[in-house]
N, CA, C, O and the ligand as a Tripos MOL2 file, in Angstrom:
@<TRIPOS>MOLECULE
protein
  237   235    60     0     0
PROTEIN
NO_CHARGES

@<TRIPOS>ATOM
      1 N           0.8140   -1.2130    0.0000 N.3       1 MET1
      2 CA          0.0000    0.0000    0.0000 C.3       1 MET1
      3 C           0.8500    1.2660    0.0000 C.2       1 MET1
      4 O           0.3450    2.3640   -0.2350 O.2       1 MET1
      5 N           2.1480    1.1030    0.2670 N.am      2 GLU2
      6 CA          2.9930    2.3010    0.2840 C.3       2 GLU2
      7 C           3.2250    2.8060   -1.1330 C.2       2 GLU2
      8 O           3.4890    2.0380   -2.0590 O.2       2 GLU2
      9 N           3.1180    4.0990   -1.2660 N.am      3 ASN3
     10 CA          3.3740    4.7240   -2.5640 C.3       3 ASN3
     11 C           4.7210    5.4120   -2.4720 C.2       3 ASN3
     12 O           4.8600    6.4250   -1.7870 O.2       3 ASN3
     13 N           5.7150    4.8660   -3.1590 N.am      4 GLU4
     14 CA          7.0630    5.4060   -3.0020 C.3       4 GLU4
     15 C           7.2760    6.7110   -3.7640 C.2       4 GLU4
     16 O           8.2160    7.4570   -3.4870 O.2       4 GLU4
     17 N           6.4040    6.9760   -4.7160 N.am      5 LYS5
     18 CA          6.5900    8.2040   -5.4790 C.3       5 LYS5
     19 C           6.1400    9.4270   -4.7050 C.2       5 LYS5
     20 O           6.8920   10.3900   -4.5520 O.2       5 LYS5
     21 N           4.9310    9.3850   -4.2260 N.am      6 LYS6
     22 CA          4.3880   10.5480   -3.5440 C.3       6 LYS6
     23 C           3.5800   10.0680   -2.3540 C.2       6 LYS6
     24 O           2.6060    9.3270   -2.4840 O.2       6 LYS6
     25 N           4.0170   10.5170   -1.1960 N.am      7 LYS7
     26 CA          3.2950   10.0970   -0.0050 C.3       7 LYS7
     27 C           2.0000   10.8700    0.1420 C.2       7 LYS7
     28 O           1.9150   12.0530   -0.1870 O.2       7 LYS7
     29 N           1.0220   10.1890    0.6310 N.am      8 PHE8
     30 CA         -0.2210   10.8860    0.9100 C.3       8 PHE8
     31 C          -0.7440   10.4730    2.2690 C.2       8 PHE8
     32 O          -0.3250    9.4810    2.8650 O.2       8 PHE8
     33 N          -1.6620   11.2690    2.7160 N.am      9 LEU9
     34 CA         -2.2660   11.0300    4.0080 C.3       9 LEU9
     35 C          -3.7710   10.9160    3.8070 C.2       9 LEU9
     36 O          -4.3970   11.7650    3.1730 O.2       9 LEU9
     37 N          -4.3320    9.8580    4.3570 N.am     10 GLY10
     38 CA         -5.7880    9.7520    4.3230 C.3      10 GLY10
     39 C          -6.3540   10.7010    5.3530 C.2      10 GLY10
     40 O          -5.8440   10.7970    6.4690 O.2      10 GLY10
     41 N          -7.3680   11.3770    4.9930 N.am     11 ILE11
     42 CA         -7.9000   12.3850    5.9020 C.3      11 ILE11
     43 C          -9.4150   12.4300    5.8450 C.2      11 ILE11
     44 O         -10.0340   12.2130    4.8040 O.2      11 ILE11
     45 N          -9.9780   12.7160    6.9850 N.am     12 TYR12
     46 CA        -11.4220   12.8310    7.0680 C.3      12 TYR12
     47 C         -11.8010   14.2940    7.2200 C.2      12 TYR12
     48 O         -11.3820   14.9690    8.1600 O.2      12 TYR12
     49 N         -12.5890   14.7620    6.2910 N.am     13 PHE13
     50 CA        -13.0160   16.1540    6.3360 C.3      13 PHE13
     51 C         -14.3540   16.2470    7.0590 C.2      13 PHE13
     52 O         -15.4000   15.8610    6.5380 O.2      13 PHE13
     53 N         -14.2810   16.7640    8.2530 N.am     14 GLU14
     54 CA        -15.5120   16.8710    9.0420 C.3      14 GLU14
     55 C         -16.4720   17.8810    8.4380 C.2      14 GLU14
     56 O         -17.6860   17.7760    8.6120 O.2      14 GLU14
     57 N         -15.9270   18.8570    7.7330 N.am     15 CYS15
     58 CA        -16.7650   19.9040    7.1600 C.3      15 CYS15
     59 C         -17.8130   19.3210    6.2230 C.2      15 CYS15
     60 O         -18.9440   19.8040    6.1700 O.2      15 CYS15
     61 N         -17.4350   18.2840    5.4850 N.am     16 CYS16
     62 CA        -18.3510   17.7290    4.4810 C.3      16 CYS16
     63 C         -18.6060   16.2460    4.6910 C.2      16 CYS16
     64 O         -19.2950   15.6100    3.8930 O.2      16 CYS16
     65 N         -18.0450   15.6910    5.7760 N.am     17 ASN17
     66 CA        -18.3030   14.3030    6.0870 C.3      17 ASN17
     67 C         -17.7930   13.3630    4.9920 C.2      17 ASN17
     68 O         -18.4710   12.4030    4.6230 O.2      17 ASN17
     69 N         -16.6130   13.6420    4.4850 N.am     18 VAL18
     70 CA        -16.0400   12.8020    3.4330 C.3      18 VAL18
     71 C         -14.5780   12.4890    3.7410 C.2      18 VAL18
     72 O         -13.8960   13.2170    4.4630 O.2      18 VAL18
     73 N         -14.1330   11.3890    3.1700 N.am     19 TYR19
     74 CA        -12.7160   11.0460    3.2570 C.3      19 TYR19
     75 C         -12.0070   11.4890    1.9870 C.2      19 TYR19
     76 O         -12.5920   11.5160    0.9040 O.2      19 TYR19
     77 N         -10.7520   11.8310    2.1410 N.am     20 GLY20
     78 CA         -9.9800   12.2280    0.9690 C.3      20 GLY20
     79 C          -8.5190   11.9810    1.2280 C.2      20 GLY20
     80 O          -8.1470   11.3680    2.2290 O.2      20 GLY20
     81 N          -7.6970   12.4570    0.3310 N.am     21 ARG21
     82 CA         -6.2450   12.3180    0.4750 C.3      21 ARG21
     83 C          -5.6010   13.6720    0.3200 C.2      21 ARG21
     84 O          -6.0540   14.5140   -0.4550 O.2      21 ARG21
     85 N          -4.5270   13.8680    1.0780 N.am     22 ILE22
     86 CA         -3.7090   15.0580    0.8700 C.3      22 ILE22
     87 C          -2.2740   14.5850    0.6710 C.2      22 ILE22
     88 O          -1.8830   13.5340    1.1790 O.2      22 ILE22
     89 N          -1.5110   15.3500   -0.0520 N.am     23 TYR23
     90 CA         -0.1820   14.9160   -0.4820 C.3      23 TYR23
     91 C           0.9240   15.7930    0.0890 C.2      23 TYR23
     92 O           0.7050   16.9460    0.4610 O.2      23 TYR23
     93 N           2.1160   15.2130    0.1470 N.am     24 GLU24
     94 CA          3.2840   15.9510    0.6140 C.3      24 GLU24
     95 C           3.5480   17.1710   -0.2630 C.2      24 GLU24
     96 O           3.3930   17.1260   -1.4840 O.2      24 GLU24
     97 N           3.9410   18.2340    0.3700 N.am     25 ASN25
     98 CA          4.3740   19.3880   -0.4120 C.3      25 ASN25
     99 C           5.8200   19.1720   -0.8830 C.2      25 ASN25
    100 O           6.4540   18.1730   -0.5410 O.2      25 ASN25
    101 N           6.3150   20.1050   -1.6530 N.am     26 LYS26
    102 CA          7.6530   19.9610   -2.2400 C.3      26 LYS26
    103 C           8.7310   19.7620   -1.1850 C.2      26 LYS26
    104 O           9.6280   18.9340   -1.3480 O.2      26 LYS26
    105 N           8.6380   20.5150   -0.1220 N.am     27 ASP27
    106 CA          9.6680   20.4830    0.9120 C.3      27 ASP27
    107 C           9.5050   19.3190    1.8820 C.2      27 ASP27
    108 O          10.3350   19.1180    2.7690 O.2      27 ASP27
    109 N           8.4420   18.5620    1.7080 N.am     28 LYS28
    110 CA          8.1480   17.4460    2.6070 C.3      28 LYS28
    111 C           8.0430   17.9030    4.0500 C.2      28 LYS28
    112 O           8.4460   17.1900    4.9700 O.2      28 LYS28
    113 N           7.5140   19.0640    4.2380 N.am     29 THR29
    114 CA          7.3360   19.5650    5.5980 C.3      29 THR29
    115 C           5.8990   19.4140    6.0510 C.2      29 THR29
    116 O           5.5950   19.5160    7.2390 O.2      29 THR29
    117 N           5.0310   19.1740    5.1090 N.am     30 ALA30
    118 CA          3.6170   19.0810    5.4630 C.3      30 ALA30
    119 C           2.8440   18.3570    4.3680 C.2      30 ALA30
    120 O           3.2740   18.2770    3.2170 O.2      30 ALA30
    121 N           1.7040   17.8410    4.7600 N.am     31 TYR31
    122 CA          0.7620   17.3420    3.7690 C.3      31 TYR31
    123 C          -0.2230   18.4630    3.5010 C.2      31 TYR31
    124 O          -0.7370   19.0950    4.4250 O.2      31 TYR31
    125 N          -0.4720   18.6940    2.2540 N.am     32 VAL32
    126 CA         -1.3860   19.7650    1.9070 C.3      32 VAL32
    127 C          -2.4190   19.2360    0.9120 C.2      32 VAL32
    128 O          -2.1380   18.3410    0.1160 O.2      32 VAL32
    129 N          -3.5870   19.7970    0.9770 N.am     33 GLY33
    130 CA         -4.6370   19.3750    0.0690 C.3      33 GLY33
    131 C          -5.9020   20.1540    0.3240 C.2      33 GLY33
    132 O          -5.9210   21.1400    1.0610 O.2      33 GLY33
    133 N          -6.9530   19.6870   -0.3040 N.am     34 ARG34
    134 CA         -8.2280   20.3740   -0.1770 C.3      34 ARG34
    135 C          -9.3570   19.3830   -0.0270 C.2      34 ARG34
    136 O          -9.3150   18.2630   -0.5340 O.2      34 ARG34
    137 N         -10.3390   19.8240    0.6690 N.am     35 CYS35
    138 CA        -11.5630   19.0410    0.7680 C.3      35 CYS35
    139 C         -12.1370   18.8910   -0.6380 C.2      35 CYS35
    140 O         -12.2720   19.8780   -1.3610 O.2      35 CYS35
    141 N         -12.4780   17.6590   -1.0290 N.am     36 PRO36
    142 CA        -12.9870   17.4430   -2.3890 C.3      36 PRO36
    143 C         -14.3450   18.0910   -2.6270 C.2      36 PRO36
    144 O         -14.7460   18.2970   -3.7720 O.2      36 PRO36
    145 N         -15.0380   18.4040   -1.5700 N.am     37 LYS37
    146 CA        -16.3740   18.9590   -1.7640 C.3      37 LYS37
    147 C         -16.4110   20.4810   -1.6950 C.2      37 LYS37
    148 O         -16.9130   21.1440   -2.6020 O.2      37 LYS37
    149 N         -15.8790   21.0190   -0.6210 N.am     38 CYS38
    150 CA        -16.0000   22.4680   -0.4660 C.3      38 CYS38
    151 C         -14.6940   23.1870   -0.7980 C.2      38 CYS38
    152 O         -14.6270   24.4160   -0.7720 O.2      38 CYS38
    153 N         -13.6540   22.4040   -1.1110 N.am     39 LEU39
    154 CA        -12.3490   22.9450   -1.5210 C.3      39 LEU39
    155 C         -11.6480   23.7490   -0.4310 C.2      39 LEU39
    156 O         -10.7600   24.5540   -0.7140 O.2      39 LEU39
    157 N         -12.0440   23.5300    0.7850 N.am     40 ARG40
    158 CA        -11.3280   24.1260    1.9000 C.3      40 ARG40
    159 C          -9.9110   23.5600    1.9120 C.2      40 ARG40
    160 O          -9.7320   22.3480    1.7900 O.2      40 ARG40
    161 N          -8.9220   24.4020    2.0540 N.am     41 SER41
    162 CA         -7.5530   23.8970    2.0470 C.3      41 SER41
    163 C          -7.1500   23.4490    3.4390 C.2      41 SER41
    164 O          -7.6310   23.9600    4.4500 O.2      41 SER41
    165 N          -6.2530   22.4790    3.4560 N.am     42 ILE42
    166 CA         -5.7980   21.9320    4.7300 C.3      42 ILE42
    167 C          -4.3190   21.6330    4.6620 C.2      42 ILE42
    168 O          -3.7650   21.3540    3.5980 O.2      42 ILE42
    169 N          -3.6920   21.6980    5.8240 N.am     43 LYS43
    170 CA         -2.2630   21.4540    5.9030 C.3      43 LYS43
    171 C          -1.9890   20.6890    7.1940 C.2      43 LYS43
    172 O          -2.4520   21.0710    8.2680 O.2      43 LYS43
    173 N          -1.2330   19.6060    7.0700 N.am     44 VAL44
    174 CA         -0.8450   18.8200    8.2430 C.3      44 VAL44
    175 C           0.6590   18.7180    8.2610 C.2      44 VAL44
    176 O           1.2670   18.1870    7.3330 O.2      44 VAL44
    177 N           1.2490   19.2200    9.3040 N.am     45 LYS45
    178 CA          2.7070   19.2050    9.3900 C.3      45 LYS45
    179 C           3.2620   17.8010    9.4970 C.2      45 LYS45
    180 O           2.6820   16.9340   10.1500 O.2      45 LYS45
    181 N           4.4030   17.5890    8.8390 N.am     46 ILE46
    182 CA          5.1040   16.3150    8.9270 C.3      46 ILE46
    183 C           6.2230   16.4710    9.9580 C.2      46 ILE46
    184 O           6.8260   17.5360   10.0950 O.2      46 ILE46
    185 N           6.4740   15.4010   10.6610 N.am     47 GLY47
    186 CA          7.5420   15.4510   11.6360 C.3      47 GLY47
    187 C           7.0350   15.7630   13.0250 C.2      47 GLY47
    188 O           5.8280   15.7570   13.2700 O.2      47 GLY47
    189 N           7.9440   16.0320   13.9260 N.am     48 GLU48
    190 CA          7.6170   16.3220   15.3110 C.3      48 GLU48
    191 C           6.8840   15.1410   15.9560 C.2      48 GLU48
    192 O           6.2240   15.2850   16.9840 O.2      48 GLU48
    193 N           7.0180   13.9790   15.3290 N.am     49 GLY49
    194 CA          6.3910   12.7860   15.8710 C.3      49 GLY49
    195 C           4.8830   12.8070   15.8220 C.2      49 GLY49
    196 O           4.2190   12.0070   16.4820 O.2      49 GLY49
    197 N           4.3500   13.7070   15.0520 N.am     50 GLY50
    198 CA          2.8950   13.8810   15.0750 C.3      50 GLY50
    199 C           2.1510   13.2140   13.9480 C.2      50 GLY50
    200 O           0.9240   13.2930   13.8870 O.2      50 GLY50
    201 N           2.8710   12.5490   13.0410 N.am     51 THR51
    202 CA          2.1710   12.0150   11.8860 C.3      51 THR51
    203 C           2.2790   10.5070   11.7920 C.2      51 THR51
    204 O           2.3490    9.9500   10.6960 O.2      51 THR51
    205 N           2.2920    9.8570   12.9210 N.am     52 ASN52
    206 CA          2.3330    8.4050   12.8990 C.3      52 ASN52
    207 C           1.0190    7.8260   12.3960 C.2      52 ASN52
    208 O           0.9920    6.7850   11.7400 O.2      52 ASN52
    209 N          -0.0280    8.4930   12.7030 N.am     53 SER53
    210 CA         -1.3300    8.0360   12.2680 C.3      53 SER53
    211 C          -1.5120    8.2960   10.7850 C.2      53 SER53
    212 O          -1.0430    9.3050   10.2580 O.2      53 SER53
    213 N          -2.1850    7.3970   10.1270 N.am     54 ARG54
    214 CA         -2.3990    7.5570    8.6950 C.3      54 ARG54
    215 C          -3.6460    8.3920    8.4190 C.2      54 ARG54
    216 O          -3.8680    8.8450    7.2960 O.2      54 ARG54
    217 N          -4.4360    8.5830    9.4340 N.am     55 PHE55
    218 CA         -5.6780    9.3260    9.2040 C.3      55 PHE55
    219 C          -5.7960   10.5190   10.1310 C.2      55 PHE55
    220 O          -5.5000   10.4530   11.3240 O.2      55 PHE55
    221 N          -6.2300   11.5780    9.5500 N.am     56 PHE56
    222 CA         -6.4200   12.8000   10.3180 C.3      56 PHE56
    223 C          -7.8070   13.3480   10.0780 C.2      56 PHE56
    224 O          -8.4610   13.0600    9.0750 O.2      56 PHE56
    225 N          -8.2220   14.1360   11.0230 N.am     57 LYS57
    226 CA         -9.4880   14.8160   10.8480 C.3      57 LYS57
    227 C          -9.2410   16.2660   10.5020 C.2      57 LYS57
    228 O          -8.3400   16.9060   11.0440 O.2      57 LYS57
    229 N         -10.0310   16.7610    9.6190 N.am     58 ALA58
    230 CA         -9.9890   18.1790    9.2970 C.3      58 ALA58
    231 C         -11.3110   18.7800    9.7260 C.2      58 ALA58
    232 O         -12.3760   18.2210    9.4640 O.2      58 ALA58
    233 N         -11.2360   19.8850   10.3640 N.am     59 CYS59
    234 CA        -12.4870   20.5040   10.7760 C.3      59 CYS59
    235 C         -12.3960   22.0180   10.6620 C.2      59 CYS59
    236 O         -13.3610   22.7190   10.9670 O.2      59 CYS59
    237 ZN        -15.5110   20.3740    3.0920 Zn       60 ZN60
@<TRIPOS>BOND
     1     1     2 1
     2     2     3 1
     3     3     4 2
     4     3     5 am
     5     5     6 1
     6     6     7 1
     7     7     8 2
     8     7     9 am
     9     9    10 1
    10    10    11 1
    11    11    12 2
    12    11    13 am
    13    13    14 1
    14    14    15 1
    15    15    16 2
    16    15    17 am
    17    17    18 1
    18    18    19 1
    19    19    20 2
    20    19    21 am
    21    21    22 1
    22    22    23 1
    23    23    24 2
    24    23    25 am
    25    25    26 1
    26    26    27 1
    27    27    28 2
    28    27    29 am
    29    29    30 1
    30    30    31 1
    31    31    32 2
    32    31    33 am
    33    33    34 1
    34    34    35 1
    35    35    36 2
    36    35    37 am
    37    37    38 1
    38    38    39 1
    39    39    40 2
    40    39    41 am
    41    41    42 1
    42    42    43 1
    43    43    44 2
    44    43    45 am
    45    45    46 1
    46    46    47 1
    47    47    48 2
    48    47    49 am
    49    49    50 1
    50    50    51 1
    51    51    52 2
    52    51    53 am
    53    53    54 1
    54    54    55 1
    55    55    56 2
    56    55    57 am
    57    57    58 1
    58    58    59 1
    59    59    60 2
    60    59    61 am
    61    61    62 1
    62    62    63 1
    63    63    64 2
    64    63    65 am
    65    65    66 1
    66    66    67 1
    67    67    68 2
    68    67    69 am
    69    69    70 1
    70    70    71 1
    71    71    72 2
    72    71    73 am
    73    73    74 1
    74    74    75 1
    75    75    76 2
    76    75    77 am
    77    77    78 1
    78    78    79 1
    79    79    80 2
    80    79    81 am
    81    81    82 1
    82    82    83 1
    83    83    84 2
    84    83    85 am
    85    85    86 1
    86    86    87 1
    87    87    88 2
    88    87    89 am
    89    89    90 1
    90    90    91 1
    91    91    92 2
    92    91    93 am
    93    93    94 1
    94    94    95 1
    95    95    96 2
    96    95    97 am
    97    97    98 1
    98    98    99 1
    99    99   100 2
   100    99   101 am
   101   101   102 1
   102   102   103 1
   103   103   104 2
   104   103   105 am
   105   105   106 1
   106   106   107 1
   107   107   108 2
   108   107   109 am
   109   109   110 1
   110   110   111 1
   111   111   112 2
   112   111   113 am
   113   113   114 1
   114   114   115 1
   115   115   116 2
   116   115   117 am
   117   117   118 1
   118   118   119 1
   119   119   120 2
   120   119   121 am
   121   121   122 1
   122   122   123 1
   123   123   124 2
   124   123   125 am
   125   125   126 1
   126   126   127 1
   127   127   128 2
   128   127   129 am
   129   129   130 1
   130   130   131 1
   131   131   132 2
   132   131   133 am
   133   133   134 1
   134   134   135 1
   135   135   136 2
   136   135   137 am
   137   137   138 1
   138   138   139 1
   139   139   140 2
   140   139   141 am
   141   141   142 1
   142   142   143 1
   143   143   144 2
   144   143   145 am
   145   145   146 1
   146   146   147 1
   147   147   148 2
   148   147   149 am
   149   149   150 1
   150   150   151 1
   151   151   152 2
   152   151   153 am
   153   153   154 1
   154   154   155 1
   155   155   156 2
   156   155   157 am
   157   157   158 1
   158   158   159 1
   159   159   160 2
   160   159   161 am
   161   161   162 1
   162   162   163 1
   163   163   164 2
   164   163   165 am
   165   165   166 1
   166   166   167 1
   167   167   168 2
   168   167   169 am
   169   169   170 1
   170   170   171 1
   171   171   172 2
   172   171   173 am
   173   173   174 1
   174   174   175 1
   175   175   176 2
   176   175   177 am
   177   177   178 1
   178   178   179 1
   179   179   180 2
   180   179   181 am
   181   181   182 1
   182   182   183 1
   183   183   184 2
   184   183   185 am
   185   185   186 1
   186   186   187 1
   187   187   188 2
   188   187   189 am
   189   189   190 1
   190   190   191 1
   191   191   192 2
   192   191   193 am
   193   193   194 1
   194   194   195 1
   195   195   196 2
   196   195   197 am
   197   197   198 1
   198   198   199 1
   199   199   200 2
   200   199   201 am
   201   201   202 1
   202   202   203 1
   203   203   204 2
   204   203   205 am
   205   205   206 1
   206   206   207 1
   207   207   208 2
   208   207   209 am
   209   209   210 1
   210   210   211 1
   211   211   212 2
   212   211   213 am
   213   213   214 1
   214   214   215 1
   215   215   216 2
   216   215   217 am
   217   217   218 1
   218   218   219 1
   219   219   220 2
   220   219   221 am
   221   221   222 1
   222   222   223 1
   223   223   224 2
   224   223   225 am
   225   225   226 1
   226   226   227 1
   227   227   228 2
   228   227   229 am
   229   229   230 1
   230   230   231 1
   231   231   232 2
   232   231   233 am
   233   233   234 1
   234   234   235 1
   235   235   236 2
@<TRIPOS>SUBSTRUCTURE
     1 MET1         2 RESIDUE 1 A MET
     2 GLU2         6 RESIDUE 1 A GLU
     3 ASN3        10 RESIDUE 1 A ASN
     4 GLU4        14 RESIDUE 1 A GLU
     5 LYS5        18 RESIDUE 1 A LYS
     6 LYS6        22 RESIDUE 1 A LYS
     7 LYS7        26 RESIDUE 1 A LYS
     8 PHE8        30 RESIDUE 1 A PHE
     9 LEU9        34 RESIDUE 1 A LEU
    10 GLY10       38 RESIDUE 1 A GLY
    11 ILE11       42 RESIDUE 1 A ILE
    12 TYR12       46 RESIDUE 1 A TYR
    13 PHE13       50 RESIDUE 1 A PHE
    14 GLU14       54 RESIDUE 1 A GLU
    15 CYS15       58 RESIDUE 1 A CYS
    16 CYS16       62 RESIDUE 1 A CYS
    17 ASN17       66 RESIDUE 1 A ASN
    18 VAL18       70 RESIDUE 1 A VAL
    19 TYR19       74 RESIDUE 1 A TYR
    20 GLY20       78 RESIDUE 1 A GLY
    21 ARG21       82 RESIDUE 1 A ARG
    22 ILE22       86 RESIDUE 1 A ILE
    23 TYR23       90 RESIDUE 1 A TYR
    24 GLU24       94 RESIDUE 1 A GLU
    25 ASN25       98 RESIDUE 1 A ASN
    26 LYS26      102 RESIDUE 1 A LYS
    27 ASP27      106 RESIDUE 1 A ASP
    28 LYS28      110 RESIDUE 1 A LYS
    29 THR29      114 RESIDUE 1 A THR
    30 ALA30      118 RESIDUE 1 A ALA
    31 TYR31      122 RESIDUE 1 A TYR
    32 VAL32      126 RESIDUE 1 A VAL
    33 GLY33      130 RESIDUE 1 A GLY
    34 ARG34      134 RESIDUE 1 A ARG
    35 CYS35      138 RESIDUE 1 A CYS
    36 PRO36      142 RESIDUE 1 A PRO
    37 LYS37      146 RESIDUE 1 A LYS
    38 CYS38      150 RESIDUE 1 A CYS
    39 LEU39      154 RESIDUE 1 A LEU
    40 ARG40      158 RESIDUE 1 A ARG
    41 SER41      162 RESIDUE 1 A SER
    42 ILE42      166 RESIDUE 1 A ILE
    43 LYS43      170 RESIDUE 1 A LYS
    44 VAL44      174 RESIDUE 1 A VAL
    45 LYS45      178 RESIDUE 1 A LYS
    46 ILE46      182 RESIDUE 1 A ILE
    47 GLY47      186 RESIDUE 1 A GLY
    48 GLU48      190 RESIDUE 1 A GLU
    49 GLY49      194 RESIDUE 1 A GLY
    50 GLY50      198 RESIDUE 1 A GLY
    51 THR51      202 RESIDUE 1 A THR
    52 ASN52      206 RESIDUE 1 A ASN
    53 SER53      210 RESIDUE 1 A SER
    54 ARG54      214 RESIDUE 1 A ARG
    55 PHE55      218 RESIDUE 1 A PHE
    56 PHE56      222 RESIDUE 1 A PHE
    57 LYS57      226 RESIDUE 1 A LYS
    58 ALA58      230 RESIDUE 1 A ALA
    59 CYS59      234 RESIDUE 1 A CYS
    60 ZN60       237 GROUP 0 **** ****
């Protein structure tokens, strides 16, 4: 299931009650993406031991 080309994070968008994916930015400092429904942008920092979980909630 690992994608060696581009890492992504599964995420749950509470705003629209949908699951989606967000992808690493160029610098690999964060996962960035948008809610597929309302296009709200989201950013999840990578590192600091905070991204062990594969799923995050966006609200
Ligand atoms: Zn939304």
